[in-house]
C-alpha positions in Angstrom: -41.7 -74.6 -38.3 -44.5 -74.0 -40.8 -44.3 -71.4 -43.5 -47.3 -69.5 -42.1 -45.6 -69.5 -38.6 -42.5 -67.9 -40.2 -44.7 -65.3 -41.9 -46.5 -64.5 -38.6 -43.3 -64.5 -36.6 -41.6 -62.2 -39.0 -44.5 -59.7 -38.9 -45.3 -59.9 -35.2 -41.6 -60.0 -34.3 -40.9 -56.9 -36.4 -43.7 -55.1 -34.5 -42.2 -56.0 -31.2 -38.7 -55.0 -32.3 -40.0 -51.6 -33.5 -41.8 -50.9 -30.3 -38.9 -51.9 -28.1 -36.6 -49.7 -30.1 -39.0 -46.8 -29.6 -39.7 -47.4 -25.9 -37.6 -45.7 -23.2 -35.0 -47.8 -21.5 -36.2 -49.6 -18.4 -34.4 -48.9 -15.1 -32.2 -51.9 -14.3 -31.3 -52.6 -10.7 -27.5 -52.8 -10.1 -26.0 -56.2 -9.4 -25.5 -57.2 -5.8 -22.4 -55.9 -4.2 -22.2 -53.1 -6.7 -21.4 -49.6 -5.5 -24.3 -48.1 -7.7 -26.8 -45.6 -6.4 -28.5 -47.1 -3.2 -31.4 -44.7 -3.5 -32.5 -46.1 -6.8 -32.0 -49.6 -5.7 -34.4 -49.1 -2.6 -37.1 -47.6 -4.9 -36.9 -50.5 -7.3 -36.8 -53.1 -4.5 -39.8 -51.7 -2.9 -41.9 -51.9 -6.0 -40.9 -55.4 -7.0 -40.3 -57.2 -3.7 -42.1 -60.5 -3.6 -43.7 -60.0 -7.0 -43.1 -62.0 -10.1 -41.4 -60.2 -12.9 -44.0 -58.5 -15.0 -43.7 -58.0 -18.7 -42.2 -54.7 -19.9 -44.8 -52.0 -20.4 -43.7 -51.6 -24.0 -44.6 -55.2 -24.8 -47.6 -55.2 -27.1 -50.0 -58.0 -27.2 -50.4 -59.7 -30.6 -53.9 -58.3 -30.8 -52.6 -54.9 -31.2 -50.0 -55.6 -33.9 -50.9 -53.4 -36.9 -50.0 -55.7 -39.8 -50.4 -53.0 -42.4 -48.1 -50.6 -40.6 -45.4 -53.2 -39.9 -45.4 -54.3 -43.6 -45.4 -50.7 -44.9 -42.5 -49.9 -42.6 -40.5 -53.0 -43.7 -41.2 -52.1 -47.4 -40.0 -48.5 -46.9 -36.7 -49.9 -45.4 -36.3 -52.6 -48.1 -35.4 -50.2 -50.9 -37.2 -52.0 -53.6 -40.7 -51.9 -55.0 -42.7 -54.9 -53.7 -46.5 -55.1 -54.2 -47.0 -57.0 -50.9 -50.6 -55.7 -50.6 -51.6 -58.0 -53.5 -48.8 -60.4 -54.2 -48.0 -63.4 -51.9 -44.6 -63.6 -53.7 -43.7 -60.0 -52.8 -45.0 -60.4 -49.3 -42.7 -63.4 -48.8 -39.8 -61.5 -50.3 -40.5 -58.5 -48.1 -40.2 -60.9 -45.1 -37.0 -62.5 -46.5 -38.7 -65.8 -46.9 -38.4 -68.3 -49.7 -41.0 -67.3 -52.3 -40.4 -70.1 -54.8 -43.2 -72.0 -56.3 -42.3 -75.0 -54.2 -42.6 -72.9 -51.0 -45.9 -71.5 -52.1 -47.2 -74.9 -52.8 -46.1 -76.0 -49.4 -47.9 -73.0 -47.9 -51.0 -73.8 -50.0 -51.0 -77.4 -48.5 -50.5 -76.0 -45.0 -53.5 -73.8 -45.4 -55.6 -76.5 -47.0 -55.8 -75.2 -50.5 -58.2 -77.3 -52.6 -57.6 -75.8 -56.0 -55.1 -76.8 -58.7 -51.5 -75.9 -57.6 -50.5 -75.9 -61.2 -52.6 -72.8 -61.7 -50.2 -70.6 -59.7 -51.9 -67.4 -60.5 -55.2 -68.5 -58.8 -53.3 -70.2 -56.0 -51.3 -67.0 -55.3 -54.4 -64.9 -55.0 -55.9 -67.4 -52.7 -52.8 -67.7 -50.6 -52.5 -63.9 -50.1 -56.1 -63.7 -48.9 -55.7 -66.6 -46.6 -52.5 -65.4 -45.1 -54.0 -62.0 -44.3 -57.2 -63.6 -42.9 -55.0 -66.0 -40.7 -52.9 -63.1 -39.5 -56.2 -61.3 -38.4 -57.3 -64.6 -36.8 -54.0 -64.8 -35.0 -54.5 -61.4 -33.4 -53.1 -59.0 -36.0 -54.9 -55.9 -37.0 -55.5 -56.3 -40.8 -57.7 -53.9 -42.8 -60.6 -55.4 -44.7 -59.1 -54.4 -48.1 -56.1 -56.7 -47.4 -58.3 -59.6 -46.5 -60.5 -59.6 -49.7 
């Protein structure tokens, strides 16, 4: 799995986990042969008979994932000061990913960085902008100030 895919999965997966923990529990029909409430079973069966299972109403399409909100929430829970808004290293640390120079060089290659990877400061700035732009292109809601 590519490093960018891990970044995206960590952010979009966190958004899904947040929403599912905030969503009310879905009604689950009892197993066959169970002595559970027959009235509830009849209601559920009549609404789902012959239909393919639909996604849970709390599932949010990627296009609605607020990247800034997810990262802000993760940072609040992390308990350490990370400047993820400007630093690719801190962004990767926030997501519990390898933020070593080797990992960042691999990410730079993945994202087609054409600059000098020995100039890690320039590469890091470019990487942060590219990651935010690619998150937006992948369906995330990313404010303009994080993309520039």
